[in-house]
Structure formats: structure tokens, C-alpha cells
SERO-4910 file (N, C-alpha, C, O; in steps of 0.05 Angstrom, whole numbers):
BEGIN
 pado doro    nc1    nc2    nc3   cac1   cac2   cac3    cc1    cc2    cc3    oc1    oc2    oc3
  Unk    A     12   -548     12      1   -522     17     22   -504     31     35   -512     50
  Unk    A     26   -481     20     45   -461     31     30   -437     38     19   -422     21
  Unk    A     29   -431     64     16   -407     74     33   -396     97     43   -411    114
  Unk    A     37   -370     96     54   -357    116     41   -332    126     25   -320    112
  Unk    A     48   -325    151     37   -301    163     60   -284    173     81   -295    181
  Unk    A     56   -258    172     75   -240    185     59   -221    203     36   -213    197
  Unk    A     71   -215    226     59   -197    245     81   -180    256    103   -190    264
  Unk    A     76   -154    257     96   -136    269     82   -120    292     58   -114    291
  Unk    A     98   -114    312     87    -99    334     90    -69    328     79    -52    343
  Unk    A    103    -62    307    107    -34    299     83    -25    281     78    -38    261
  Unk    A     69     -5    289     45      4    275     51     10    245     69     26    240
  Unk    A     37     -3    227     40      2    199     62    -14    185     64    -13    161
  Unk    A     78    -28    201    101    -42    190     93    -66    172    106    -71    152
  Unk    A     73    -81    181     64   -103    165     55    -94    137     62   -106    117
  Unk    A     39    -72    136     31    -61    110     55    -53     93     56    -59     70
  Unk    A     74    -39    106     97    -29     91    113    -53     80    121    -52     57
  Unk    A    117    -73     96    132    -96     87    119   -111     64    131   -118     44
  Unk    A     93   -116     67     79   -131     46     78   -115     20     81   -127     -2
  Unk    A     74    -89     22     74    -73     -2    102    -73    -16    104    -75    -40
  Unk    A    123    -70      1    150    -71    -10    157    -97    -23    169    -98    -44
  Unk    A    149   -119     -9    154   -146    -20    139   -150    -46    150   -161    -66
  Unk    A    114   -142    -47     99   -144    -72    112   -129    -94    114   -139   -117
  Unk    A    120   -104    -89    133    -88   -109    158   -101   -120    163   -101   -144
  Unk    A    174   -112   -101    199   -125   -109    194   -150   -126    206   -154   -147
  Unk    A    175   -166   -118    169   -191   -133    158   -184   -160    164   -198   -180
  Unk    A    141   -164   -162    131   -156   -188    153   -146   -206    153   -151   -230
  Unk    A    172   -131   -195    195   -122   -210    212   -145   -221    225   -143   -241
  Unk    A    211   -167   -206    225   -192   -215    209   -208   -235    218   -229   -244
  Unk    A    185   -199   -242    169   -212   -262    148   -232   -251    136   -246   -266
  Unk    A    145   -232   -225    125   -250   -212     97   -238   -215     94   -214   -214
  Unk    A     77   -255   -219     50   -246   -220     36   -251   -193     36   -274   -183
  Unk    A     25   -230   -182     13   -232   -155    -17   -227   -157    -27   -213   -174
  Unk    A    -31   -240   -138    -59   -235   -134    -63   -226   -105    -45   -229    -88
  Unk    A    -86   -214    -99    -92   -205    -72    -93   -174    -70   -100   -161    -90
  Unk    A    -87   -164    -46    -87   -135    -42    -64   -128    -23    -55   -143     -6
  Unk    A    -54   -103    -27    -35    -91     -9    -43    -62     -4    -59    -51    -19
  Unk    A    -33    -51     18    -40    -24     24    -27     -5      4     -4     -9     -3
  Unk    A    -41     16     -4    -30     36    -21    -16     56     -3    -28     73     10
  Unk    A     11     55     -3     26     70     16     29    100      8     36    116     25
  Unk    A     23    107    -17     25    135    -25      1    152    -14      2    176    -17
  Unk    A    -18    139     -2    -42    153      8    -37    161     37    -31    143     53
  Unk    A    -40    186     43    -36    196     71    -63    197     85    -82    208     75
  Unk    A    -64    185    108    -88    185    124    -97    213    132    -80    231    136
  Unk    A   -122    218    132   -134    243    141   -137    244    171   -145    265    182
  Unk    A   -132    222    185   -138    221    213   -113    216    230    -94    202    221
  Unk    A   -112    227    254    -88    225    271    -81    196    277    -58    189    280
  Unk    A   -101    179    279    -96    151    287    -88    134    263    -83    110    266
  Unk    A    -88    145    239    -79    131    215   -100    111    204    -94     97    186
  Unk    A   -124    111    216   -144     92    208   -160    102    185   -183    109    187
  Unk    A   -146    104    162   -158    113    138   -140    102    116   -117    110    114
  Unk    A   -150     84     99   -132     72     80   -145     65     54   -169     62     51
  Unk    A   -127     62     35   -134     52      8   -117     27      3    -94     25     13
  Unk    A   -128      8    -12   -114    -16    -19   -112    -18    -49   -129     -7    -64
  Unk    A    -91    -31    -58    -88    -36    -87    -92    -65    -93    -80    -82    -80
  Unk    A   -110    -71   -111   -115    -98   -119    -92   -107   -138    -85    -93   -157
  Unk    A    -81   -129   -131    -58   -140   -147    -69   -156   -170    -89   -170   -167
  Unk    A    -57   -156   -193    -30   -145   -198    -29   -116   -205     -8   -104   -200
  Unk    A    -50   -103   -216    -46    -76   -226    -70    -58   -221    -77    -41   -238
  Unk    A    -83    -61   -199   -105    -43   -192   -132    -56   -195   -133    -79   -205
  Unk    A   -153    -43   -188   -156    -15   -181   -147     -9   -152   -140    -27   -137
  Unk    A   -147     17   -145   -142     25   -118   -169     32   -106   -185     47   -117
  Unk    A   -174     21    -82   -200     24    -69   -197     35    -41   -182     24    -25
  Unk    A   -211     56    -34   -212     66     -7   -230     48      9   -254     45      2
  Unk    A   -220     36     30   -236     17     46   -245     28     73   -256     13     89
  Unk    A   -240     54     77   -249     66    102   -269     89     95   -269     99     72
  Unk    A   -284     97    115   -303    118    111   -298    140    132   -288    135    153
  Unk    A   -306    164    125   -303    187    143   -326    188    162   -349    193    154
  Unk    A   -321    183    188   -343    183    208   -343    209    223   -359    212    243
  Unk    A   -327    228    215   -326    254    228   -305    256    250   -295    236    260
  Unk    A   -298    280    256   -277    285    276   -286    274    303   -310    277    310
  Unk    A   -268    262    317   -274    253    344   -286    225    346   -287    213    367
  Unk    A   -294    214    323   -305    187    323   -284    167    329   -262    168    318
  Unk    A   -290    148    347   -271    126    353   -282     99    343   -272     78    350
  Unk    A   -304    100    327   -316     76    316   -298     65    294   -282     80    283
  Unk    A   -302     40    287   -287     28    265   -294     43    239   -317     45    232
  Unk    A   -274     52    225   -278     66    200   -279     49    175   -284     59    153
  Unk    A   -275     23    179   -277      5    155   -304      7    143   -325      7    156
  Unk    A   -305      9    117   -329     12    102   -336    -16     91   -323    -26     72
  Unk    A   -357    -29    102   -364    -56     93   -369    -59     63   -362    -79     51
  Unk    A   -381    -39     51   -387    -39     23   -361    -38      7   -358    -51    -14
  Unk    A   -342    -21     16   -316    -19      2   -300    -45      5   -287    -54    -14
  Unk    A   -301    -57     28   -288    -83     32   -300   -103     13   -285   -119      1
  Unk    A   -326   -104     11   -340   -122     -7   -331   -117    -36   -327   -136    -52
  Unk    A   -327    -92    -44   -318    -85    -70   -289    -96    -75   -283   -106    -96
  Unk    A   -272    -92    -54   -245   -102    -57   -244   -133    -59   -229   -144    -75
  Unk    A   -260   -146    -43   -262   -175    -45   -272   -183    -72   -261   -202    -85
  Unk    A   -293   -170    -82   -304   -176   -109   -283   -172   -131   -281   -187   -149
  Unk    A   -267   -150   -128   -246   -145   -148   -225   -167   -149   -216   -175   -170
  Unk    A   -218   -176   -125   -198   -198   -123   -210   -224   -133   -197   -238   -148
  Unk    A   -234   -230   -124   -247   -255   -132   -253   -256   -162   -253   -277   -175
  Unk    A   -258   -232   -173   -264   -230   -202   -239   -234   -220   -242   -239   -243
  Unk    A   -216   -231   -208   -191   -235   -223   -185   -265   -225   -193   -281   -209
  Unk    A   -170   -271   -245   -162   -299   -249   -138   -306   -232   -120   -290   -229
  Unk    A   -139   -330   -221   -115   -340   -206    -96   -355   -225    -75   -364   -217
  Unk    A   -105   -357   -250    -87   -370   -270    -62   -354   -273    -63   -330   -276
  Unk    A    -39   -368   -272    -13   -356   -275     -5   -339   -251     16   -325   -252
  Unk    A    -20   -339   -229    -12   -324   -205      9   -340   -190      6   -364   -186
  Unk    A     31   -327   -184     54   -340   -170     51   -339   -140     61   -357   -126
  Unk    A     38   -318   -130     35   -314   -101     10   -298    -95      4   -279   -110
  Unk    A     -5   -305    -74    -28   -290    -65    -20   -276    -40    -10   -288    -21
  Unk    A    -26   -249    -39    -18   -233    -16    -43   -219     -5    -59   -208    -20
  Unk    A    -47   -220     21    -69   -206     34    -57   -189     56    -43   -199     74
  Unk    A    -61   -163     54    -49   -144     73    -57   -149    102    -42   -144    120
  Unk    A    -82   -158    106    -91   -162    134   -113   -182    136   -134   -179    123
  Unk    A   -109   -202    152   -130   -220    160   -144   -206    184   -133   -206    206
  Unk    A   -167   -195    179   -181   -179    199   -207   -190    209   -211   -214    206
  Unk    A   -224   -173    219   -249   -182    231   -268   -196    211   -282   -215    218
  Unk    A   -268   -187    186   -285   -200    166   -277   -228    161   -293   -246    159
  Unk    A   -250   -232    159   -239   -259    154   -243   -276    179   -249   -300    177
  Unk    A   -239   -264    203   -243   -279    228   -272   -290    230   -276   -311    243
  Unk    A   -291   -276    218   -319   -284    218   -325   -303    195   -348   -310    190
  Unk    A   -304   -311    179   -309   -329    157   -317   -315    131   -325   -328    112
  Unk    A   -315   -289    130   -323   -273    107   -298   -261     94   -276   -272     97
  Unk    A   -301   -239     81   -279   -224     70   -264   -241     49   -276   -251     30
  Unk    A   -238   -244     52   -221   -257     33   -218   -288     38   -201   -300     25
  Unk    A   -233   -299     56   -230   -327     63   -234   -345     38   -217   -363     34
  Unk    A   -254   -341     23   -259   -359     -1   -236   -357    -21   -228   -378    -31
  Unk    A   -226   -333    -27   -205   -331    -47   -179   -342    -36   -163   -352    -52
  Unk    A   -174   -340    -10   -150   -353      2   -153   -383     -3   -133   -396    -10
  Unk    A   -177   -394      3   -181   -423     -2   -177   -431    -30   -165   -452    -36
  Unk    A   -186   -414    -49   -182   -420    -78   -152   -420    -85   -142   -437   -100
  Unk    A   -137   -401    -74   -108   -400    -79    -95   -425    -69    -78   -437    -83
  Unk    A   -102   -433    -45    -91   -458    -34    -98   -482    -51    -81   -499    -55
  Unk    A   -123   -484    -60   -132   -506    -77   -116   -507   -103   -111   -528   -114
  Unk    A   -108   -483   -113    -92   -481   -138    -62   -483   -132    -46   -479   -150
  Unk    A    -55   -490   -108    -27   -493   -100    -11   -467   -103     13   -468   -110
  Unk    A    -24   -445    -98    -11   -419    -99     -3   -411    -71    -19   -412    -53
  Unk    A     23   -405    -66     31   -397    -39     15   -372    -31      9   -354    -47
  Unk    A      9   -370     -5     -7   -348      7      9   -335     29     19   -348     47
  Unk    A     11   -308     27     25   -292     47      5   -273     59     -9   -258     45
  Unk    A      2   -274     86    -19   -258     99     -8   -242    122      8   -252    138
  Unk    A    -15   -217    123     -9   -200    146    -31   -205    167    -55   -206    161
  Unk    A    -22   -209    192    -41   -215    214    -35   -197    238    -12   -197    248
  Unk    A    -54   -181    246    -51   -164    269    -53   -181    295    -63   -203    295
  Unk    A    -43   -169    316    -42   -183    342    -70   -192    350    -74   -214    362
  Unk    A    -90   -176    345   -118   -183    353   -130   -205    337   -151   -216    345
  Unk    A   -118   -213    315   -129   -234    298   -113   -259    298   -119   -277    282
  Unk    A    -92   -261    314    -74   -284    313    -89   -310    318    -84   -330    304
  Unk    A   -106   -310    338   -120   -335    345   -140   -343    323   -142   -367    316
  Unk    A   -154   -323    312   -173   -329    290   -158   -339    265   -168   -358    252
  Unk    A   -135   -327    259   -120   -337    236   -110   -365    240   -111   -381    222
  Unk    A   -100   -371    265    -89   -398    271   -112   -418    267   -107   -440    257
  Unk    A   -136   -411    276   -159   -429    272   -165   -433    243   -171   -455    233
  Unk    A   -165   -410    228   -171   -411    199   -150   -428    184   -158   -444    167
  Unk    A   -125   -425    190   -104   -439    177    -99   -467    187    -83   -482    177
  Unk    A   -114   -474    208   -113   -501    220    -85   -509    227    -77   -532    224
  Unk    A    -69   -490    237    -42   -496    246    -22   -500    223      1   -508    229
  Unk    A    -30   -496    198    -12   -502    176      4   -478    166     21   -481    149
  Unk    A     -1   -454    178     14   -430    169     41   -428    183     44   -434    207
  Unk    A     60   -420    168     87   -415    177     88   -386    186     77   -369    172
  Unk    A    102   -380    208    106   -352    216    133   -343    207    153   -355    212
  Unk    A    133   -320    193    157   -309    183    163   -283    199    145   -268    204
  Unk    A    189   -279    206    195   -254    220    189   -230    203    191   -232    178
  Unk    A    181   -208    215    174   -184    199    199   -169    190    205   -147    198
  Unk    A    214   -183    173    239   -172    161    237   -177    131    232   -200    122
  Unk    A    241   -156    116    237   -157     87    252   -180     74    241   -195     58
  Unk    A    278   -183     80    294   -205     67    283   -232     74    283   -250     57
  Unk    A    274   -236     98    262   -262    107    237   -268     91    232   -291     83
  Unk    A    220   -247     88    195   -251     74    200   -257     44    188   -275     33
  Unk    A    219   -242     32    226   -247      4    237   -275      0    230   -288    -19
  Unk    A    254   -284     19    265   -311     16    242   -331     17    242   -350      0
  Unk    A    223   -329     36    201   -348     37    186   -348     11    179   -369     -1
  Unk    A    179   -324      1    164   -321    -24    178   -334    -47    167   -350    -62
  Unk    A    204   -328    -51    219   -339    -73    221   -369    -71    217   -383    -90
  Unk    A    226   -379    -47    228   -408    -42    201   -422    -48    200   -444    -59
  Unk    A    179   -408    -40    153   -420    -44    143   -419    -72    128   -437    -81
  Unk    A    151   -399    -87    143   -396   -115    158   -417   -131    155   -419   -155
***
């Protein structure tokens, strides 16, 4: 089983790195499964908590946040949109997938929902898994991965090397 996590203390850097790595690997002819942040989408909110994700390998793009109005500090994640993204990923075939990428192991995954099942399927099919993990989810991810995940520095070349070696 090959599973790796990356965590950056720089806001948005994990998303940027995973999206860049996915783009590079796809340019090299690798087939990817999972989701990455759609970086061409500009957030409507000052805190940047407004995002779209791209289902790998080639779409669709799904907005996973909702507009709660100006001044709201509540979580903007849209549970229905997250469920749609999970469904789109789970509905895709893992056959011929070289690498599974998840932009963020978050609260849904920490609760045993979200992308947990499809990560498990990727592992069962001996597909390497690369996961972005925020500081707040490190303990939950460590428990989920049962100590088997490798930590990769948040450096594009290091991530690419792990991916290529694992594929």
C-alpha cells in the first residue's frame, strides 16, 4: 500500500501543489482519479473560502461551497455538492488509474464519510494515493491511515518524485 500526505502551512499551497502535480502527471500520460482544486476560479470572499474542484481525470468541475451572505463566518462547504463530487469520483472507474489524488482530507473524511470509501477502493486496487491534509485534520488522517501514510514535504519536485516512484 502506498499512501502519502502533504501539508503546507502556507494558505492555499497544498491545493496549488496538488493541482500542479496532477497537471504535470497527466501531461506525462498518467491517468489520475480523485479531485483537485480548480485554480482558475477566483473566490468571491475575502477569506478565500469559496471553491470549485475538478474531478479527475477530465471533469466535471463542481462548486463545493455555498454563498451564506456577507459577514457569515459559518462553514461554506455545501454538503450536497460534496456528495455530488464524491458520487462523481466513485462513479468513475479505477481501472487503469495510475494515481488517486484527494485535494483535502477534511471534516467529512474525519467522520468516516466523504472520500473514505473510494480511498479504500484505490488502496485495495494497489493504486497509490496522494492526499492533502490540513493542520486541523492531521490526527484524523493519521488514525484513518493507521500510521501507514508517508509524509512528503510540500515541494513540487518531492511530490512528483514520490508519485513517479509509486506509479
